[in-house]
C-alpha positions in Angstrom: -25.4 200.5 136.5 -25.1 197.1 135.2 -28.3 196.1 135.9 -29.4 199.6 133.8 -27.2 198.6 130.8 -28.7 194.8 130.8 -32.0 195.8 131.1 -31.6 198.4 128.3 -30.2 195.7 125.7 -33.4 193.6 126.6 -35.8 196.0 126.0 -33.3 197.0 122.5 -33.4 193.2 121.8 -37.1 193.0 121.9 -37.8 196.3 119.9 -35.4 195.5 117.0 -37.9 191.5 116.7 -40.9 194.0 116.4 -39.5 196.2 114.2 -38.8 193.2 111.8 -42.6 192.2 112.4 -43.4 195.9 111.1 -41.5 196.3 108.0 -42.5 192.8 106.9 -46.3 194.2 107.4 -45.7 197.2 105.5 -44.5 195.2 102.6 -47.6 192.6 102.6 -49.8 195.8 102.7 -47.7 197.6 99.7 -48.5 194.6 98.1 -51.7 193.4 98.7 -55.0 195.1 97.2 -54.5 197.4 100.4 -52.1 199.6 99.1 -54.1 202.5 98.0 -55.6 202.7 101.8 -51.5 202.3 102.6 -51.1 205.7 100.9 -53.8 207.1 101.4 -53.1 206.8 105.3 -49.4 208.5 105.2 -50.7 211.5 102.8 -53.9 212.4 105.4 -52.7 216.5 105.8 -52.3 216.7 109.6 -52.6 220.5 110.8 -51.7 222.5 114.0 -52.7 226.2 113.9 -52.6 229.1 116.2 -53.9 232.1 114.8 -51.9 232.5 111.6 -49.4 230.3 112.6 -49.5 226.9 111.3 -47.8 223.4 111.0 -49.3 221.8 108.0 -48.0 218.4 107.5 -48.6 214.8 105.7 -49.2 212.5 108.6 -45.7 210.7 106.9 -43.9 213.6 107.6 -45.4 214.6 111.3 -44.1 210.6 111.8 -40.9 211.3 109.9 -40.3 215.0 111.6 -42.2 215.4 115.0 -42.4 211.4 116.3 -38.5 210.7 115.4 -37.6 214.3 117.1 -38.5 212.1 120.3 -36.4 208.9 118.8 -33.6 211.3 118.8 -34.4 213.0 121.8 -33.3 209.3 124.0 -30.8 209.2 121.8 -29.6 212.2 122.9 -30.2 211.4 126.7 -28.4 208.2 126.1 -25.5 209.8 124.8 -24.9 212.3 127.2 -25.4 209.8 130.2 -22.8 207.5 128.7 -20.4 210.6 128.0 -20.9 211.2 131.8 -20.7 208.1 133.8 -20.8 205.4 131.2 -19.2 203.4 128.6 -18.4 207.1 127.3 -16.6 208.3 129.6 -13.3 206.1 129.8 -10.9 206.2 127.4 -10.1 202.6 127.7 -13.8 201.6 127.0 -14.5 203.4 123.9 -11.1 203.3 122.0 -12.2 200.3 120.1 -15.8 200.8 119.5 -15.1 204.5 118.8 -12.1 203.6 116.3 -14.4 200.6 114.5 -17.2 202.7 114.4 -15.2 205.7 112.1 -14.6 202.7 110.1 -18.0 201.6 109.9 -19.2 204.9 108.8 -16.0 205.7 106.7 -15.9 202.4 104.3 -19.1 202.0 103.4 -19.4 205.6 102.3 -16.3 205.3 100.0 -18.1 202.2 98.4 -21.2 203.6 97.6 -19.3 206.4 96.5 -17.5 204.0 94.5 -20.6 203.0 92.8 -22.6 206.2 92.2 -19.9 208.8 91.2 -21.1 209.7 88.0 -24.6 209.7 89.2 -25.1 213.3 91.0 -28.9 212.9 91.7 -28.1 209.3 93.7 -24.7 210.7 95.5 -27.3 212.2 97.6 -27.4 209.0 99.3 -24.1 208.3 100.3 -24.8 208.3 104.1 -27.4 205.8 104.0 -24.8 202.7 104.2 -23.1 204.3 107.4 -25.9 203.9 110.1 -26.8 200.6 112.4 -29.9 200.3 113.5 -29.1 199.2 117.1 -33.0 197.8 118.4 -32.7 195.7 114.9 -29.2 194.1 115.5 -29.4 193.6 119.3 -32.5 191.8 118.5 -30.5 189.5 115.8 -28.1 188.8 118.7 -30.6 188.1 121.6 -31.6 185.3 119.7 -28.3 183.2 120.7 -29.5 183.6 124.2 -26.5 183.5 127.0 -24.6 182.7 124.7 -23.4 186.1 123.9 -20.8 187.6 126.3 -22.1 190.8 128.4 -19.1 192.5 127.1 -19.7 191.5 123.6 -23.2 193.6 123.7 -21.6 196.3 125.5 -19.5 196.5 122.4 -22.4 196.5 120.1 -24.7 198.9 122.4 -21.0 201.4 122.3 -20.1 201.4 118.7 -23.9 202.2 118.1 -24.3 205.0 120.3 -21.3 206.6 118.6 -22.5 205.7 114.8 -25.8 207.1 116.3 -23.3 210.5 116.7 -21.7 210.4 113.7 -25.3 210.5 112.0 -26.6 213.2 114.1 -23.4 215.6 112.7 -24.1 214.3 109.4 -27.8 215.1 109.4 -26.7 218.5 110.9 -24.0 219.2 107.9 -25.3 217.4 104.7 -29.3 217.4 105.0 -30.1 221.1 106.2 -32.3 222.6 103.1 -32.9 226.5 102.9 -31.9 228.3 105.9 -34.5 231.1 107.6 -32.1 233.0 109.6 -35.4 234.6 111.8 -36.0 230.8 112.6 -32.2 230.1 113.6 -32.7 233.3 115.9 -35.2 231.8 117.6 -33.9 228.2 118.0 -30.8 230.0 119.4 -32.6 231.9 122.2 -34.9 228.4 123.1 -31.0 227.3 123.3 -29.7 229.9 125.7 -32.5 229.9 128.0 -32.5 226.1 128.1 -28.9 227.0 129.4 -29.3 229.4 131.6 -32.2 226.8 133.7 -29.4 224.1 133.7 -26.9 226.7 135.1 -29.0 227.6 137.4 -30.4 223.9 138.8 -33.9 223.8 137.6 -35.1 220.4 137.8 -38.5 220.3 136.7 -38.7 218.7 133.5 -41.9 220.8 132.2 -40.0 224.0 131.5 -37.2 221.8 129.6 -40.1 220.4 127.2 -41.8 223.8 127.4 -39.0 225.3 126.0 -37.9 222.0 123.9 -41.6 222.3 122.1 -40.4 225.9 120.9 -36.6 224.7 119.4 -39.0 221.8 117.2 -40.8 224.9 115.9 -38.1 226.9 115.3 -36.0 224.1 113.5 -38.8 223.0 111.7 -39.1 226.5 110.2 -35.6 227.1 109.7 -34.4 224.4 107.5 -32.0 222.6 109.5 -33.9 219.4 110.5 -36.5 219.1 113.3 -35.2 216.0 115.0 -31.9 217.8 115.9 -33.8 219.7 118.0 -34.4 216.3 120.3 -30.5 216.2 120.4 -30.0 219.3 121.9 -32.9 219.4 124.0 -31.4 216.1 125.6 -28.1 217.7 126.0 -29.3 220.1 128.2 -31.3 218.1 130.6 -29.9 217.2 134.1 -28.4 214.1 135.1 -26.9 215.1 138.6 -29.0 216.5 141.6 -29.1 217.5 144.6 -28.5 214.0 147.1 -32.0 214.7 148.3 -33.8 215.3 145.0 -35.8 212.6 143.8 -34.4 210.5 140.3 -32.7 213.2 137.9 -35.0 214.0 135.0 -32.3 212.9 132.3 -32.9 209.4 134.2 -36.8 210.1 134.8 -37.3 210.8 131.2 -35.2 207.7 129.5 -37.5 205.0 131.8 -40.9 207.0 131.0 -39.7 207.3 127.2 -37.8 204.5 126.3 -41.0 201.8 126.0 -42.8 204.4 124.0 -40.3 204.8 121.7 -39.3 201.4 121.3 -42.6 199.8 121.3 -44.7 202.3 119.3 -42.1 205.1 117.7 -39.9 202.7 116.3 -42.1 200.6 115.0 -44.3 203.0 113.7 -41.8 205.0 111.4 -40.8 201.6 110.2 -44.6 200.6 109.4 -44.5 204.1 107.2 -41.6 203.6 105.7 -40.9 200.6 104.5 -43.3 199.5 102.5 -41.6 198.4 99.3 -43.6 197.7 95.8 -42.1 194.6 94.2 -44.2 195.1 91.0 -41.6 196.0 88.6 -38.8 194.8 90.7 -36.3 193.1 88.3 -32.5 192.3 88.0 -31.7 195.7 86.5 -33.4 197.0 89.4 -32.2 195.3 92.0 -28.4 195.7 90.6 -28.8 199.5 89.6 -26.2 201.8 91.4 -28.2 203.5 94.2 -29.9 199.9 95.3 -26.7 198.8 94.7 -24.7 201.1 96.4 -26.9 201.1 99.6 -26.6 197.2 99.9 -23.0 196.5 99.5 -22.5 199.7 101.8 -24.3 197.4 104.5 -23.2 194.3 103.6 -19.6 194.6 102.9 -18.5 197.8 104.0 -19.6 198.0 107.7 -18.0 194.3 107.9 -14.9 195.6 106.5 -14.9 199.4 107.8 -15.7 197.2 111.4 -13.4 194.4 112.0 -10.5 195.9 109.8 -10.1 199.1 111.8 -10.9 197.0 115.1 -7.5 194.8 113.8 -5.6 197.3 113.3 -6.5 198.9 116.2 -5.7 196.3 118.3 -2.5 195.4 116.4 -1.3 199.0 116.9 -1.9 198.8 120.7 -4.8 201.4 120.5 -7.4 199.2 122.3 -7.9 196.0 123.2 -10.7 193.2 122.6 -13.9 193.4 124.9 -12.8 190.7 128.1 -13.9 187.2 127.1 -14.3 187.7 123.4 -12.4 186.7 120.4 -11.9 187.8 116.8 -14.7 185.5 115.3 -17.1 187.2 117.6 -16.5 190.5 116.4 -16.7 189.8 112.8 -20.1 187.8 113.3 -21.5 191.7 114.9 -19.3 193.6 112.5 -21.5 191.5 110.4 -24.9 192.9 111.8 -24.0 195.9 111.9 -24.8 196.1 108.5 -28.5 196.1 109.7 -29.1 199.9 109.0 -32.6 199.9 108.8 -34.5 202.1 111.0 -31.3 205.1 111.1 -31.1 204.1 106.6 -34.3 204.9 106.5 -34.6 207.9 107.8 -31.6 209.4 106.1 -33.1 208.1 102.9 -36.2 209.6 103.8 -34.1 213.6 104.2 -31.6 212.5 101.1 -34.1 211.8 98.6 -36.9 214.2 100.3 -38.1 215.7 96.8 -36.9 213.1 94.7 -39.8 210.7 93.0 -41.1 207.7 94.1 -39.1 205.4 91.9 -35.7 206.7 93.8 -36.9 206.4 97.0 -38.2 202.8 96.4 -34.9 202.2 95.3 -33.1 203.3 98.1 -35.3 201.5 100.2 -34.9 198.2 98.3 -31.5 198.4 98.8 -31.6 199.2 102.7 -33.4 196.0 102.8 -31.3 193.7 100.9 -28.1 194.5 103.1 -29.6 194.3 106.1 -31.4 191.0 105.4 -28.4 189.8 103.7 -26.2 191.0 106.9 -28.5 189.8 109.2 -28.4 185.8 107.9 -24.7 186.3 107.5 -24.2 187.8 111.0 -26.3 184.9 112.4 -24.6 182.1 110.5 -21.3 183.4 111.6 -22.0 184.2 115.1 -23.7 180.4 115.5 -19.9 179.1 115.2 -17.9 181.8 116.7 -19.9 182.2 120.0 -19.7 179.5 122.8 -21.9 176.5 122.7 -22.8 177.7 126.4 -23.2 180.8 128.3 -20.1 182.2 129.5 -21.3 185.9 130.1 -18.0 187.5 131.4 -17.8 191.5 131.1 -19.2 194.7 133.5 -17.7 193.2 136.7 -18.1 189.2 135.9 -15.1 187.2 136.2 -13.5 184.1 134.5 -13.0 181.1 135.9 -8.7 182.4 136.2 -10.2 185.5 137.8 -12.3 183.9 140.2 -9.4 181.2 141.5 -11.3 178.5 139.9 
């Protein structure tokens, strides 16, 4: 278990650095003579047809609705594994990151609301600053190498997983368009079939993926966002198998998909959604309600919510700090959680799907500004908060006092 967590953390950290490069490339292309090619590429129509049934979308929506469903599938697999046998299965381990995650979603939303309360259109984006980009945040944290206690990384990982679960609930409840009852019935039937297969002990992966494809198509046509199909499918993938069986389907799928998602799908999503034109950008554009609410929600709301709720939880005896981790390190990680990026961009694409390009650009400006400020300040705080040399406690590693030396 310890080895798998460390491998996961290394993979996420490397993916985070690649996300930075993908976003920088997108912004460079959009602000170059190649902008028309970038726009034309994302607007390329892609169709899938069987008889009279068709799915026709521009390439950008295939990335956001299709490939991101695979990303949410991985998120769902991680949540199920952690709930059944990982960090989320032990109340003592989940208390602090769970309470912190609640604060990290509530306070940014409150800041956004306070700034944009008079603008009903901008208020559609209230959930944008509630998200944390785990890959990006871990990528920044990895720059400190073995100075970072493993227990601090696990705190960040657990917090982000709970944050992802919150984002899934928000998307399901608040970003659902006009409902098609026929498609929802098909989706419900697909879920019933998945439940029967899981109950009967079906351990082959292909039947789950086949029914999952039907589930994705029906949810795409239902008005409920299609990416949620990935999460729902993941919850039915078996984690435990008979002792004589090969590795469980959930474990195999995580191993097979994590690398292409981390190094393929997420960087592609970042490249497709982070293109922000700088022409016409000025102080007024940066301080308008929408970008300001997003930026301050990430930069101020995240650390205030996460650190504040953590402090109250520990002082009230509801939770305790991770082993070998002090308050300054918690504060530094709280700031890094203001790196919203991938999840924030995704929620923005849902919130302003039918809005003008100017509105979408304004939300992206806020995301990039809040993310950049959080990354820089978080790195600065952690530079002084972390020990000068590696003292990696946690996950079974003993402190000097515990080892008797």
